[in-house]
N, C-alpha and C positions, 0 to 999 in steps of 0.2 A: 100196173106198175110201169114206170118209165124205164128207160134203158138201164139195165142192171150192171153194177160194177162186179169185179171178180169175187168179192166177199159175198155179195148177194147171190151170185150164181152158185158158189160153193154151198151156201146154206140150203138153197132150194134143191140142189142135186143130192145133198146128204139126206134131206127130209124125204125125198122120193124113194130112198132106199129103206125106209122104216117099214117093215113088213106089217101087213094087216094083222090085227090082234095084238100088236106090240106098241109100246110107247117109248119115247126118248125124252130127254129134258132139254130145255133151252141151253143149259150150261154144257151139256154133252155135245149138242150140235155146234155151239160156239167153239168148243175145243177142237172138234173134228174139222171145223172150217178154218182153224189156224189162229183164232183169237179167243182164248179161253175166258177172257173177262168181258166179252161182248154179248152177254146173255140178253140184255135189253135190246140190243141191235137185232138179234135173231128174232125176238118177239115182234119188233116193229116191221121187219122184213116179212114175216109170216102174216102179220095182220093186214098188210097191203097186198098180199098175193091173191090173184084171182084165177090162177091156173089150176083146174080141177085135177091135174096129174100130180100135184104136190099135196100130199095128205097132211096139211098143217095141223089138223085136229089131233094128230098122233104125238104132238109135242106138248109136254106138261111141265109144270114147275118142279124144281128139285125137291121141294118139300112134299110132293105128292098131290098138291092141289092142282086143279084143272088149268087155271090160267085163262088168258083171253083167247078169243077166236072171232074172226070177222063175221061169222054167222051167228054169233051169240054163244054164251057159255052153255045154255041148255042144249043147243044143237050139237055142240062139241061133246057133251055128256051122252046125248042120244047116239051119236055116231060111234063113240068109243064102246058103249054098251052093246050096240049092234055087232061090232067087230069082236066082242068079248075081251076087249083090252082092259075093261074095268067091270066091276059088278054093279 
């Protein structure tokens, strides 16, 4: 990811705080970052993230569906199952 703007930094910092075994939603992350309508922007930021310290796989859609992941949806499911965040 290129140089990050303030919103991108807030999103990544918020996602870093999601504990292992738990998930959040794109909408909740957007709201916590100060832009409640920026769900798609959150998804785009996370899709471009390469920092392993940011657990992007812990962010799902508000309807409970998995959503995208830069490592592929199956990898996201595998990681969430391993962390016991989903069954």
